C-alpha positions in Angstrom: 47.7 -17.2 26.6 46.9 -16.2 30.5 43.5 -17.3 31.8 42.8 -13.3 32.2 43.6 -12.9 28.5 41.3 -15.8 27.5 38.4 -14.3 29.5 39.0 -10.9 28.2 39.1 -12.5 24.5 35.6 -14.2 25.3 34.1 -11.2 26.8 35.1 -9.0 23.9 34.1 -11.6 21.6 30.6 -12.1 22.8 30.3 -8.2 23.0 30.9 -8.0 19.3 28.5 -10.6 18.3 25.8 -9.0 20.5 26.6 -5.7 19.1 26.1 -7.3 15.6 22.9 -9.1 16.7 21.5 -6.2 18.1 22.1 -3.7 15.0 20.8 -6.7 12.8 17.6 -6.5 14.9 17.5 -2.9 14.9 17.7 -2.5 11.1 16.6 -5.8 9.4 13.8 -7.0 11.7 10.4 -6.3 11.1 8.3 -6.2 14.2 4.7 -6.6 12.6 1.9 -4.4 13.8 4.2 -1.8 15.1 5.3 1.8 14.1 7.8 1.6 11.4 10.7 4.2 12.0 12.8 6.0 9.5 16.5 6.8 9.1 15.9 10.0 11.5 14.2 8.0 14.2 10.9 9.3 13.5 7.7 7.4 12.6 7.0 6.5 9.1 3.8 8.3 8.1 2.6 6.6 4.7 -0.9 4.7 5.1 -3.0 3.1 2.3 0.5 2.9 0.9 2.1 1.7 -2.5 5.8 1.0 -3.6 7.5 1.5 -7.0 11.0 0.3 -7.7 13.3 2.5 -9.7 17.0 2.3 -10.6 17.9 0.4 -7.3 15.5 2.0 -5.0 12.2 1.1 -3.5 9.7 4.2 -3.1 7.0 4.1 -0.6 4.3 6.3 -1.0 1.4 6.9 1.5 -1.2 9.1 3.1 -0.1 11.4 5.8 -2.2 10.9 8.9 -1.9 13.6 11.5 -4.1 15.9 13.5 -7.1 15.2 15.1 -9.5 12.6 14.3 -13.3 13.4 14.0 -16.4 11.5 13.1 -18.3 13.1 10.0 -21.9 13.3 11.1 -25.1 12.0 9.6 -23.2 9.0 7.8 -24.4 5.3 7.3 -21.0 4.0 8.4 -18.2 5.4 11.0 -16.9 7.9 8.7 -13.7 9.0 10.6 -11.6 11.6 9.4 -8.2 13.7 10.0 -7.4 16.6 7.7 -6.0 15.6 4.4 -2.1 16.3 4.9 -0.8 15.1 1.4 1.0 12.2 0.0 4.5 11.2 1.7 7.2 9.6 0.0 10.1 7.4 1.6 13.0 5.6 -0.3 15.1 2.6 0.7 17.7 0.3 -1.0 16.9 -2.8 1.2 13.2 -2.5 2.4 14.1 -2.0 5.9 16.1 1.5 6.2 13.8 4.2 5.1 14.8 7.7 4.2 11.9 10.4 4.4 12.0 12.0 1.1 9.4 14.6 2.1 5.9 15.3 0.7 5.4 13.8 -2.7 1.9 15.7 -3.2 1.0 18.6 -1.2 -2.6 19.6 0.0 -4.1 23.0 -0.3 -5.8 24.7 2.4 -8.9 27.0 2.5 -10.3 26.1 -0.9 -13.0 23.6 -0.7 -13.3 23.3 -4.4 -9.7 21.9 -4.9 -9.5 18.2 -5.0 -6.4 18.5 -2.8 -7.9 20.6 0.1 -7.2 19.6 3.5 -11.2 19.1 4.2 -11.3 16.3 1.5 -10.2 12.9 1.1 -6.5 11.9 -0.5 -6.3 8.3 -0.2 -4.3 5.2 -1.5 -1.8 6.5 -3.6 0.1 4.4 -6.2 2.7 5.4 -8.4 4.2 4.1 -12.0 7.1 4.9 -14.2 6.2 5.2 -17.6 9.4 4.5 -19.6 8.2 6.1 -22.7 7.7 9.4 -21.5 9.9 9.2 -18.5 7.2 10.4 -16.4 6.1 9.2 -12.9 2.4 8.9 -12.7 0.5 8.7 -9.4 -3.0 7.6 -9.1 -5.1 8.1 -5.9 -8.7 8.2 -4.6 -10.1 11.5 -4.3 -13.2 12.2 -2.3 -15.3 14.7 -0.1 -15.5 14.3 3.5 -18.5 12.6 3.1 -17.3 10.1 0.5 -20.1 11.2 -2.1 -17.2 12.4 -4.9 -15.8 9.1 -5.5 -13.2 9.8 -8.1 -9.6 8.8 -9.1 -7.3 11.4 -9.1 -3.9 11.7 -11.1 -0.9 13.4 -10.8 2.8 13.7 -12.7 6.6 14.3 -11.8 10.0 14.0 -13.4 11.5 12.4 -10.1 10.1 9.5 -8.2 10.3 11.9 -5.0 8.3 14.7 -6.7 7.1 17.1 -6.2 4.2 15.6 -8.1 1.9 18.2 -10.1 -1.8 17.5 -9.8 -3.6 17.0 -13.1 -7.3 16.1 -12.5 -9.6 13.6 -11.2 -12.6 11.7 -12.8 -15.0 8.8 -12.8 -13.3 6.4 -15.1 -16.2 5.9 -18.0 -18.4 7.6 -15.6 -18.2 4.9 -12.8 -17.4 5.6 -9.2 -14.0 5.0 -7.8 -12.8 4.7 -4.2 -10.2 2.3 -2.9 -7.6 2.0 -5.8 -4.6 0.4 -7.0 -2.5 0.2 -10.3 -0.8 -2.8 -12.1 2.0 -2.4 -14.7 2.5 -5.5 -16.7 5.7 -6.8 -18.5 4.3 -5.5 -21.8 4.2 -1.9 -20.0 0.4 -1.7 -20.1 -1.0 -0.4 -16.8 -4.2 -0.8 -15.2 -6.4 0.9 -12.6 -8.2 -1.3 -10.1 -10.8 0.3 -8.0 -14.0 -0.4 -5.6 -17.0 0.9 -7.7 -20.9 1.2 -7.5 -21.0 2.1 -3.8 -18.3 -0.6 -3.2 -20.3 -3.3 -4.6 -18.3 -4.2 -7.4 -14.7 -4.0 -8.4 -13.7 -2.7 -11.7 -10.5 -2.8 -13.8 -9.6 0.0 -16.5 -6.9 -0.2 -18.9 -4.9 3.2 -18.8 -3.7 5.3 -21.7 -0.3 4.7 -23.1 0.9 7.7 -21.2 -0.9 6.2 -17.9 -2.6 9.7 -17.4 -6.2 8.8 -18.4 -8.6 5.7 -18.4 -9.3 4.1 -21.7 -13.0 2.9 -22.5 -11.7 -0.7 -22.1 -12.9 -1.8 -18.8 -14.5 -4.7 -17.1 -16.6 -5.1 -14.0 -15.5 -7.9 -11.7 -16.4 -9.3 -8.1 -20.0 -8.2 -9.0 -22.1 -7.8 -5.7 -19.2 -8.9 -3.6 -18.7 -5.8 -1.8 -14.9 -5.7 -1.7 -12.4 -2.7 -1.5 -8.8 -2.4 -0.7 -7.4 -3.9 -3.8 -3.8 -5.2 -3.9 -2.8 -6.9 -7.4 0.3 -9.2 -8.4 1.3 -11.5 -11.0 2.8 -15.0 -10.2 3.7 -17.5 -13.1 1.5 -15.8 -15.7 -1.4 -15.7 -13.4 -2.9 -12.6 -11.9 -4.0 -12.4 -8.2 -6.1 -9.9 -6.5 -6.4 -9.4 -2.6 -9.2 -7.4 -1.2 -10.7 -6.7 1.8 -14.5 -6.7 3.0 -16.6 -3.2 3.3 -16.5 -2.7 7.1 -15.3 0.6 7.2 -12.2 1.2 9.5 -12.9 -2.2 11.3 -10.9 -5.5 10.0 -12.5 -8.3 8.3 -11.6 -11.2 6.4 -9.1 -10.9 3.4 -10.2 -12.8 0.0 -8.3 -13.2 -3.1 -9.3 -13.9 -6.7 -7.3 -15.3 -9.6 -7.4 -14.8 -13.5 -5.5 -16.1 -16.4 -5.7 -12.5 -17.9 -6.4 -9.0 -16.8 -9.9 -9.0 -18.7 -10.8 -12.7 -18.0 -13.2 -14.0 -15.5 -11.7 -13.4 -12.1 -12.6 -16.4 -9.7 -13.0 -16.1 -6.1 -10.9 -18.7 -4.0 -10.9 -17.7 -0.5 -8.9 -16.2 2.4 -5.0 -16.1 1.7 -4.5 -15.4 5.5 -3.9 -18.6 7.6 -3.7 -18.8 11.5 -4.9 -17.2 14.5 -6.8 -14.0 13.7 -6.7 -14.7 10.0 -10.5 -13.9 9.8 -9.7 -10.3 10.4 -6.3 -10.2 8.3 -4.4 -9.9 11.6 -6.5 -6.7 12.4 -5.2 -5.0 9.3 -6.5 -4.2 5.8 -4.7 -4.6 2.6 -3.2 -2.1 0.5 -0.4 -3.5 -1.8 1.5 -6.3 -2.7 5.1 -5.9 -3.6 7.1 -8.1 -6.0 10.6 -8.1 -4.4 13.3 -7.5 -7.1 16.0 -9.8 -7.2 14.4 -12.6 -5.3 12.3 -15.2 -7.3 8.7 -15.6 -6.4 9.1 -13.5 -3.2 6.3 -11.1 -2.4 5.4 -8.6 0.4 1.9 -7.8 1.5 1.3 -4.7 3.0 -1.5 -3.8 5.0 -2.7 -0.9 7.7 -3.6 -1.4 11.2 -6.3 1.4 11.3 -6.9 3.1 14.9 -10.2 4.6 13.7 -10.7 6.9 16.5 -7.2 8.2 16.5 -6.0 7.7 12.8 -2.6 9.3 13.4 -1.9 6.6 15.6 -2.5 3.8 13.0 0.3 1.3 12.4 1.4 -1.1 9.7 1.2 -4.9 9.1 3.8 -6.2 6.7 4.3 -9.9 6.0 5.9 -12.2 3.7 3.3 -13.8 1.1 4.3 -17.2 0.2 3.0 -19.2 -2.9 2.0 -22.5 -2.1 1.4 -23.9 -5.5 -1.1 -21.6 -7.1 -2.2 -20.3 -3.6 -1.0 -17.4 -2.0 -0.4 -17.8 1.6 0.0 -14.8 4.6 0.9 -16.5 7.9 1.4 -14.2 11.1 5.0 -13.5 12.2 5.7 -11.3 15.1 9.3 -10.8 13.8 11.0 -11.7 10.6 14.0 -10.7 8.5 14.0 -9.9 4.7 16.5 -12.3 4.0 14.6 -14.8 5.8 11.0 -14.2 4.5 
């Protein structure tokens, strides 16, 4: 082979591997704390999100943040708001390439008495699949713009992408419900976790068999701890709950608690985040912990990096959650790959 051919071969080989590397970086690399881009090249708009795995796909549900941010007057905290624009849904087979599936739960407009009115608050949507009823059930925090309503709302659909039909809202067993999440155990029982009592405590409530309403079985936990933004997962038959402090849109130190059963005593252990800026949860706030399907003991920590004066500009912090014995550990990584998590 001539020198020219050798050089041409080396150049083409180098270009090929550069192409592969760049495309791998484009499609499988998380750039933590930045915008997520969907398959159409648009920013993913799904905040306070939850995930559901169903029949080979992950579904991401979140708050649509768009429009001008304003500060609600005469509040005791920085009550920044944008119009409630509904709940989005995205799908992915690999947790990296996200397809925009549209609006899962649409808002209403010009009807302040409606829970879904754009002047109200729709936050932290989480979806479960009920294998008995074959229905997808969404729970979310419903509130007035002044945050005085403090209710949990429920919606239902025949499809993971919706549209979801809104049913009602309630205060479970008469108790306030703000930041919330859901957890489905191996026995298919489902539980609602929510900040309550003006965020002074967290509560857990067993849901009905169809997941559409709270039962009367509930427990107060983290009493007088002032925690919100719950994210729950299970590891080796123990239950873990990650929460944030109550500093509004501003970041603070995360904390985790552990229990041997859902209605057992939850013991506070400390901050799962480690390293620089761990005391501020890497400038973010927890929303969900995903158990990655097909990867043993692999978890994904989802959080929001809020831009409180321009909420539409908020981004995401998604990081691997590793178990060190019985301790969850979340370390900052600027870039990382799903296969390497």
